[in-house]
Gaussian input, Z-matrix of N, CA and C with variables (Angstrom, degrees):
# hf/3-21g

backbone

0 1
 N
 C     1     B1
 C     2     B2     1     A1
 N     3     B3     2     A2     1     D1
 C     4     B4     3     A3     2     D2
 C     5     B5     4     A4     3     D3
 N     6     B6     5     A5     4     D4
 C     7     B7     6     A6     5     D5
 C     8     B8     7     A7     6     D6
 N     9     B9     8     A8     7     D7
 C    10    B10     9     A9     8     D8
 C    11    B11    10    A10     9     D9
 N    12    B12    11    A11    10    D10
 C    13    B13    12    A12    11    D11
 C    14    B14    13    A13    12    D12
 N    15    B15    14    A14    13    D13
 C    16    B16    15    A15    14    D14
 C    17    B17    16    A16    15    D15
 N    18    B18    17    A17    16    D16
 C    19    B19    18    A18    17    D17
 C    20    B20    19    A19    18    D18
 N    21    B21    20    A20    19    D19
 C    22    B22    21    A21    20    D20
 C    23    B23    22    A22    21    D21
 N    24    B24    23    A23    22    D22
 C    25    B25    24    A24    23    D23
 C    26    B26    25    A25    24    D24
 N    27    B27    26    A26    25    D25
 C    28    B28    27    A27    26    D26
 C    29    B29    28    A28    27    D27
 N    30    B30    29    A29    28    D28
 C    31    B31    30    A30    29    D29
 C    32    B32    31    A31    30    D30
 N    33    B33    32    A32    31    D31
 C    34    B34    33    A33    32    D32
 C    35    B35    34    A34    33    D33
 N    36    B36    35    A35    34    D34
 C    37    B37    36    A36    35    D35
 C    38    B38    37    A37    36    D36
 N    39    B39    38    A38    37    D37
 C    40    B40    39    A39    38    D38
 C    41    B41    40    A40    39    D39
 N    42    B42    41    A41    40    D40
 C    43    B43    42    A42    41    D41
 C    44    B44    43    A43    42    D42
 N    45    B45    44    A44    43    D43
 C    46    B46    45    A45    44    D44
 C    47    B47    46    A46    45    D45
 N    48    B48    47    A47    46    D46
 C    49    B49    48    A48    47    D47
 C    50    B50    49    A49    48    D48
 N    51    B51    50    A50    49    D49
 C    52    B52    51    A51    50    D50
 C    53    B53    52    A52    51    D51
 N    54    B54    53    A53    52    D52
 C    55    B55    54    A54    53    D53
 C    56    B56    55    A55    54    D54
 N    57    B57    56    A56    55    D55
 C    58    B58    57    A57    56    D56
 C    59    B59    58    A58    57    D57
 N    60    B60    59    A59    58    D58
 C    61    B61    60    A60    59    D59
 C    62    B62    61    A61    60    D60
 N    63    B63    62    A62    61    D61
 C    64    B64    63    A63    62    D62
 C    65    B65    64    A64    63    D63
 N    66    B66    65    A65    64    D64
 C    67    B67    66    A66    65    D65
 C    68    B68    67    A67    66    D66
 N    69    B69    68    A68    67    D67
 C    70    B70    69    A69    68    D68
 C    71    B71    70    A70    69    D69
 N    72    B72    71    A71    70    D70
 C    73    B73    72    A72    71    D71
 C    74    B74    73    A73    72    D72
 N    75    B75    74    A74    73    D73
 C    76    B76    75    A75    74    D74
 C    77    B77    76    A76    75    D75
 N    78    B78    77    A77    76    D76
 C    79    B79    78    A78    77    D77
 C    80    B80    79    A79    78    D78
 N    81    B81    80    A80    79    D79
 C    82    B82    81    A81    80    D80
 C    83    B83    82    A82    81    D81
 N    84    B84    83    A83    82    D82
 C    85    B85    84    A84    83    D83
 C    86    B86    85    A85    84    D84
 N    87    B87    86    A86    85    D85
 C    88    B88    87    A87    86    D86
 C    89    B89    88    A88    87    D87
 N    90    B90    89    A89    88    D88
 C    91    B91    90    A90    89    D89
 C    92    B92    91    A91    90    D90
 N    93    B93    92    A92    91    D91
 C    94    B94    93    A93    92    D92
 C    95    B95    94    A94    93    D93
 N    96    B96    95    A95    94    D94
 C    97    B97    96    A96    95    D95
 C    98    B98    97    A97    96    D96
 N    99    B99    98    A98    97    D97
 C   100   B100    99    A99    98    D98
 C   101   B101   100   A100    99    D99
 N   102   B102   101   A101   100   D100
 C   103   B103   102   A102   101   D101
 C   104   B104   103   A103   102   D102
 N   105   B105   104   A104   103   D103
 C   106   B106   105   A105   104   D104
 C   107   B107   106   A106   105   D105
 N   108   B108   107   A107   106   D106
 C   109   B109   108   A108   107   D107
 C   110   B110   109   A109   108   D108
 N   111   B111   110   A110   109   D109
 C   112   B112   111   A111   110   D110
 C   113   B113   112   A112   111   D111
 N   114   B114   113   A113   112   D112
 C   115   B115   114   A114   113   D113
 C   116   B116   115   A115   114   D114
 N   117   B117   116   A116   115   D115
 C   118   B118   117   A117   116   D116
 C   119   B119   118   A118   117   D117
 N   120   B120   119   A119   118   D118
 C   121   B121   120   A120   119   D119
 C   122   B122   121   A121   120   D120
 N   123   B123   122   A122   121   D121
 C   124   B124   123   A123   122   D122
 C   125   B125   124   A124   123   D123
 N   126   B126   125   A125   124   D124
 C   127   B127   126   A126   125   D125
 C   128   B128   127   A127   126   D126
 N   129   B129   128   A128   127   D127
 C   130   B130   129   A129   128   D128
 C   131   B131   130   A130   129   D129
 N   132   B132   131   A131   130   D130
 C   133   B133   132   A132   131   D131
 C   134   B134   133   A133   132   D132
 N   135   B135   134   A134   133   D133
 C   136   B136   135   A135   134   D134
 C   137   B137   136   A136   135   D135
 N   138   B138   137   A137   136   D136
 C   139   B139   138   A138   137   D137
 C   140   B140   139   A139   138   D138
 N   141   B141   140   A140   139   D139
 C   142   B142   141   A141   140   D140
 C   143   B143   142   A142   141   D141
 N   144   B144   143   A143   142   D142
 C   145   B145   144   A144   143   D143
 C   146   B146   145   A145   144   D144
 N   147   B147   146   A146   145   D145
 C   148   B148   147   A147   146   D146
 C   149   B149   148   A148   147   D147
 N   150   B150   149   A149   148   D148
 C   151   B151   150   A150   149   D149
 C   152   B152   151   A151   150   D150
 N   153   B153   152   A152   151   D151
 C   154   B154   153   A153   152   D152
 C   155   B155   154   A154   153   D153
 N   156   B156   155   A155   154   D154
 C   157   B157   156   A156   155   D155
 C   158   B158   157   A157   156   D156
 N   159   B159   158   A158   157   D157
 C   160   B160   159   A159   158   D158
 C   161   B161   160   A160   159   D159
 N   162   B162   161   A161   160   D160
 C   163   B163   162   A162   161   D161
 C   164   B164   163   A163   162   D162
 N   165   B165   164   A164   163   D163
 C   166   B166   165   A165   164   D164
 C   167   B167   166   A166   165   D165
 N   168   B168   167   A167   166   D166
 C   169   B169   168   A168   167   D167
 C   170   B170   169   A169   168   D168
 N   171   B171   170   A170   169   D169
 C   172   B172   171   A171   170   D170
 C   173   B173   172   A172   171   D171
 N   174   B174   173   A173   172   D172
 C   175   B175   174   A174   173   D173
 C   176   B176   175   A175   174   D174
 N   177   B177   176   A176   175   D175
 C   178   B178   177   A177   176   D176
 C   179   B179   178   A178   177   D177
 N   180   B180   179   A179   178   D178
 C   181   B181   180   A180   179   D179
 C   182   B182   181   A181   180   D180
 N   183   B183   182   A182   181   D181
 C   184   B184   183   A183   182   D182
 C   185   B185   184   A184   183   D183
 N   186   B186   185   A185   184   D184
 C   187   B187   186   A186   185   D185
 C   188   B188   187   A187   186   D186
 N   189   B189   188   A188   187   D187
 C   190   B190   189   A189   188   D188
 C   191   B191   190   A190   189   D189

   B1=1.4768
   B2=1.5194
   B3=1.3327
   B4=1.4637
   B5=1.5224
   B6=1.3021
   B7=1.4709
   B8=1.5152
   B9=1.3219
   B10=1.4498
   B11=1.5312
   B12=1.3122
   B13=1.4512
   B14=1.5054
   B15=1.3197
   B16=1.4574
   B17=1.5242
   B18=1.3174
   B19=1.4429
   B20=1.5368
   B21=1.2964
   B22=1.4564
   B23=1.5367
   B24=1.3292
   B25=1.4668
   B26=1.5175
   B27=1.3207
   B28=1.4710
   B29=1.5243
   B30=1.3191
   B31=1.4627
   B32=1.4992
   B33=1.3049
   B34=1.4785
   B35=1.5253
   B36=1.3541
   B37=1.4628
   B38=1.5105
   B39=1.3440
   B40=1.4658
   B41=1.5450
   B42=1.3344
   B43=1.4674
   B44=1.5356
   B45=1.3310
   B46=1.4520
   B47=1.5316
   B48=1.3182
   B49=1.4742
   B50=1.5227
   B51=1.3138
   B52=1.4641
   B53=1.5378
   B54=1.3414
   B55=1.4658
   B56=1.5332
   B57=1.2919
   B58=1.4551
   B59=1.5418
   B60=1.3182
   B61=1.4749
   B62=1.5071
   B63=1.3503
   B64=1.4757
   B65=1.5434
   B66=1.3069
   B67=1.4465
   B68=1.5209
   B69=1.3117
   B70=1.4831
   B71=1.5254
   B72=1.3018
   B73=1.4745
   B74=1.5502
   B75=1.2950
   B76=1.4612
   B77=1.5160
   B78=1.3538
   B79=1.4704
   B80=1.5284
   B81=1.3350
   B82=1.4479
   B83=1.5299
   B84=1.3356
   B85=1.4658
   B86=1.5157
   B87=1.3460
   B88=1.4561
   B89=1.5117
   B90=1.3257
   B91=1.4752
   B92=1.5129
   B93=1.3354
   B94=1.4706
   B95=1.5217
   B96=1.3154
   B97=1.4720
   B98=1.5372
   B99=1.3203
   B100=1.4576
   B101=1.5192
   B102=1.3333
   B103=1.4423
   B104=1.5251
   B105=1.3274
   B106=1.4452
   B107=1.5281
   B108=1.3463
   B109=1.4482
   B110=1.5267
   B111=1.3171
   B112=1.4665
   B113=1.5210
   B114=1.3255
   B115=1.4477
   B116=1.5210
   B117=1.3257
   B118=1.4459
   B119=1.5472
   B120=1.2910
   B121=1.4687
   B122=1.5249
   B123=1.3360
   B124=1.4463
   B125=1.5091
   B126=1.3274
   B127=1.4604
   B128=1.5269
   B129=1.3116
   B130=1.4621
   B131=1.5048
   B132=1.3288
   B133=1.4432
   B134=1.5186
   B135=1.3323
   B136=1.4566
   B137=1.5417
   B138=1.3247
   B139=1.4600
   B140=1.5256
   B141=1.3134
   B142=1.4640
   B143=1.5335
   B144=1.3133
   B145=1.4488
   B146=1.5113
   B147=1.2964
   B148=1.4815
   B149=1.5298
   B150=1.3416
   B151=1.4525
   B152=1.5432
   B153=1.3222
   B154=1.4740
   B155=1.5491
   B156=1.3069
   B157=1.4794
   B158=1.5264
   B159=1.3234
   B160=1.4617
   B161=1.5294
   B162=1.3172
   B163=1.4512
   B164=1.5332
   B165=1.3185
   B166=1.4543
   B167=1.5419
   B168=1.3120
   B169=1.4751
   B170=1.5181
   B171=1.3224
   B172=1.4714
   B173=1.5234
   B174=1.3160
   B175=1.4782
   B176=1.5273
   B177=1.3032
   B178=1.4796
   B179=1.5272
   B180=1.3066
   B181=1.4623
   B182=1.5023
   B183=1.3282
   B184=1.4746
   B185=1.5051
   B186=1.3338
   B187=1.4665
   B188=1.5022
   B189=1.3410
   B190=1.4894
   B191=1.5263
   A1=106.81
   A2=116.92
   A3=121.35
   A4=110.23
   A5=114.96
   A6=119.66
   A7=110.23
   A8=115.01
   A9=120.05
   A10=109.27
   A11=117.61
   A12=118.56
   A13=110.20
   A14=117.74
   A15=121.14
   A16=108.38
   A17=115.25
   A18=120.53
   A19=109.67
   A20=116.28
   A21=119.65
   A22=109.28
   A23=114.32
   A24=120.91
   A25=111.02
   A26=117.24
   A27=122.23
   A28=109.56
   A29=117.09
   A30=120.75
   A31=110.66
   A32=116.90
   A33=120.14
   A34=111.32
   A35=116.24
   A36=120.71
   A37=110.47
   A38=117.95
   A39=119.66
   A40=110.18
   A41=116.26
   A42=119.10
   A43=110.96
   A44=115.59
   A45=119.49
   A46=110.47
   A47=117.96
   A48=120.96
   A49=111.79
   A50=117.69
   A51=120.92
   A52=111.92
   A53=116.53
   A54=120.39
   A55=110.20
   A56=120.24
   A57=122.36
   A58=113.16
   A59=116.67
   A60=119.99
   A61=108.76
   A62=117.54
   A63=121.31
   A64=113.84
   A65=117.22
   A66=120.58
   A67=113.47
   A68=119.83
   A69=122.47
   A70=111.64
   A71=119.63
   A72=124.41
   A73=111.68
   A74=114.78
   A75=121.00
   A76=110.66
   A77=115.23
   A78=118.05
   A79=108.50
   A80=115.91
   A81=119.74
   A82=111.32
   A83=115.95
   A84=119.73
   A85=111.31
   A86=116.07
   A87=119.66
   A88=112.43
   A89=117.97
   A90=121.85
   A91=109.95
   A92=117.28
   A93=121.18
   A94=110.74
   A95=117.00
   A96=120.65
   A97=110.57
   A98=116.88
   A99=120.69
   A100=111.15
   A101=117.78
   A102=121.34
   A103=110.45
   A104=116.54
   A105=120.63
   A106=112.38
   A107=118.07
   A108=119.80
   A109=112.16
   A110=116.32
   A111=120.73
   A112=110.79
   A113=116.06
   A114=120.85
   A115=111.51
   A116=117.04
   A117=121.04
   A118=110.55
   A119=117.04
   A120=120.74
   A121=109.50
   A122=116.84
   A123=120.89
   A124=112.01
   A125=117.63
   A126=121.17
   A127=114.09
   A128=117.61
   A129=123.17
   A130=115.49
   A131=115.18
   A132=120.02
   A133=116.46
   A134=115.40
   A135=118.28
   A136=109.81
   A137=113.63
   A138=121.74
   A139=108.16
   A140=116.25
   A141=119.25
   A142=108.97
   A143=118.14
   A144=120.26
   A145=113.04
   A146=118.15
   A147=122.15
   A148=110.29
   A149=116.35
   A150=119.75
   A151=111.14
   A152=115.56
   A153=119.29
   A154=109.43
   A155=116.25
   A156=120.97
   A157=110.85
   A158=116.86
   A159=121.40
   A160=110.74
   A161=116.45
   A162=121.12
   A163=109.70
   A164=116.80
   A165=120.52
   A166=110.65
   A167=116.36
   A168=121.33
   A169=110.13
   A170=117.43
   A171=119.93
   A172=111.20
   A173=116.58
   A174=121.53
   A175=109.29
   A176=116.31
   A177=120.62
   A178=111.20
   A179=118.09
   A180=121.80
   A181=112.18
   A182=116.84
   A183=119.94
   A184=115.17
   A185=117.31
   A186=119.59
   A187=112.78
   A188=116.15
   A189=119.60
   A190=109.55
   D1=130.87
   D2=-179.45
   D3=-75.20
   D4=146.87
   D5=177.40
   D6=-71.38
   D7=142.14
   D8=178.73
   D9=-75.29
   D10=142.50
   D11=174.48
   D12=-66.31
   D13=148.19
   D14=176.45
   D15=-86.05
   D16=123.79
   D17=178.61
   D18=-102.19
   D19=143.39
   D20=178.88
   D21=-75.29
   D22=161.30
   D23=175.16
   D24=-56.94
   D25=-34.18
   D26=-179.07
   D27=-64.62
   D28=-43.96
   D29=178.44
   D30=-65.81
   D31=-47.87
   D32=179.79
   D33=-59.10
   D34=-43.87
   D35=179.05
   D36=-62.72
   D37=-39.06
   D38=-178.58
   D39=-67.17
   D40=-36.72
   D41=175.56
   D42=-63.58
   D43=-45.73
   D44=179.61
   D45=-61.66
   D46=-47.16
   D47=178.31
   D48=-58.73
   D49=-42.41
   D50=178.46
   D51=-63.10
   D52=-39.58
   D53=-178.54
   D54=-73.46
   D55=-22.25
   D56=178.49
   D57=-75.45
   D58=-10.33
   D59=-178.94
   D60=-66.71
   D61=135.00
   D62=-177.88
   D63=-55.48
   D64=-30.90
   D65=-177.10
   D66=-69.82
   D67=-7.79
   D68=-177.33
   D69=-79.80
   D70=-16.53
   D71=176.07
   D72=47.98
   D73=64.93
   D74=179.12
   D75=-81.25
   D76=151.70
   D77=171.76
   D78=-70.71
   D79=169.89
   D80=176.77
   D81=-58.60
   D82=-42.99
   D83=178.86
   D84=-61.33
   D85=-45.48
   D86=179.50
   D87=-62.18
   D88=-40.17
   D89=177.55
   D90=-61.20
   D91=-45.11
   D92=178.80
   D93=-64.15
   D94=-41.71
   D95=179.75
   D96=-62.00
   D97=-48.71
   D98=-179.86
   D99=-60.45
   D100=-42.04
   D101=177.83
   D102=-63.51
   D103=-41.96
   D104=-178.14
   D105=-66.10
   D106=-46.66
   D107=179.93
   D108=-69.43
   D109=-29.41
   D110=174.33
   D111=-59.98
   D112=-49.55
   D113=178.25
   D114=-63.19
   D115=-44.45
   D116=-178.87
   D117=-62.23
   D118=-43.23
   D119=-179.87
   D120=-62.90
   D121=-40.65
   D122=178.54
   D123=-64.80
   D124=-44.98
   D125=-174.58
   D126=-81.94
   D127=-41.78
   D128=-176.30
   D129=-99.30
   D130=-22.47
   D131=-178.20
   D132=77.33
   D133=10.37
   D134=179.44
   D135=-156.60
   D136=163.42
   D137=174.59
   D138=-127.15
   D139=158.24
   D140=176.74
   D141=-72.61
   D142=160.58
   D143=176.09
   D144=-57.30
   D145=-38.15
   D146=179.55
   D147=-66.52
   D148=-40.45
   D149=177.95
   D150=-64.36
   D151=-41.80
   D152=178.18
   D153=-63.42
   D154=-43.47
   D155=179.18
   D156=-58.81
   D157=-45.02
   D158=-179.50
   D159=-67.72
   D160=-41.37
   D161=179.19
   D162=-64.36
   D163=-43.86
   D164=179.57
   D165=-60.65
   D166=-45.34
   D167=179.69
   D168=-62.10
   D169=-46.41
   D170=179.44
   D171=-61.54
   D172=-43.68
   D173=-179.94
   D174=-59.88
   D175=-46.56
   D176=-179.19
   D177=-63.04
   D178=-41.31
   D179=-178.65
   D180=-71.65
   D181=-41.62
   D182=-172.73
   D183=-86.61
   D184=-15.25
   D185=-178.26
   D186=-112.28
   D187=6.37
   D188=-178.46
   D189=-72.09

């Protein structure tokens, strides 16, 4: 399994902000996930590799 690239907090925050836009039409689960990782990034300053992977996938799908 390939190692995930390390993304800066700025990149992660930009993905979160983009996904919060009303035009992205997120599912209820996706909205809760984005809200949750947003709070976690603010409070802890980091996300788990799985959270980053999920956020990256959502960003790619919703902003394509």
